C-alpha positions, 0 to 999 in steps of 0.5 A: 543465515535467517529462518526458513521461509516454509516455517514463517507463519502466514498472518496477513499474506501467504509468504510461500510465494512472491506473486499471484498472477491469477489474483492480479489478473482478476483484479484487473478484469474487475476494476469497477469492483475493486476500485469503485469511485476511481483513484481515490479508492486506491489511496484509501486502500494504502491509507488503511495500512498506515492507519493500522500502524498508527493504531498499533503504536498509538499515533502516526502520520501520513502524507498524501501527494498528488503529483503533476504527472497524475501519480500519487504517493502515500508516505507513513512513519510506521514500522515499514513493511515486514522484511526478513532474511531467509535461509539463503541469506536473502532479504525477503519482503512480505508480498503485500503488493502481488498476493491477496490480503488474507484478512480482507480480499475474500471477506468484503464485510471484514472492514469498510473504508471511508468511502463506504466500500470494502477494504480488499488490500494493497494488491488492488492498488498495484494491480490497477496501477500502471506502475508502483514503487514501494520504498520500505524502511525498517530498523534492520534495512531499507529497500525499494521495488518497482511493479507494473500492473501488479507484477515486479519488474525489479528486485528488492533493491537496498537503499541507503538508510536515513534513520527513519522507518516507514513506507512510501508508496508511489503509484500511477493509477491506470487511465481507465479508472478516471482523472485523479482529483483532490479530495474534498473537505468532506473526505478529509473529515471522514478520514479523521473520524474513521482513523482518529489515530492517523494524522493525514496531510494532503498536498496537490503539486506542493500545495497543502490541503491540510 
């Protein structure tokens, strides 16, 4: 058996709960505040976590894809989201999608994203997406979970390991945020400047932009 959940130390998220419904509803009611500029801001929120991983290990890669159905995916080669075994033998993922990031959400001056707006955390992406699928590969296993408007609608389902680690976040931004458009060259240049250890490749319907 694993370590009791009540003994886990909260660093980036509160591990005592899986879902903070009030927090997610607050984001949805204030989408203009939490996704200024629309869907591209959500991409930056995801990329910020990939940049954290890249900074931690010295370098990293990330692929952003704009799909034909209006969804986006961001895949990195980091360690994967922290997933542990609790005292009941269950795999438990750090609740990055459905609870607030304790470092950023209530502290908008803590970090600014390349678009000039505050970093708030991955829960913003989940709450403001029609659906989101989080696939997580670590050395100790691999799992996937689906969310709709920030709320989990599936369990943490195991998937077959493929010898890699990292995180894939595939999501469909809510239509109220506006159309999904490709970033301009200036946007890509800012990413390179702000996150020099993270190599970002962007593709639109299979055609690479970088």
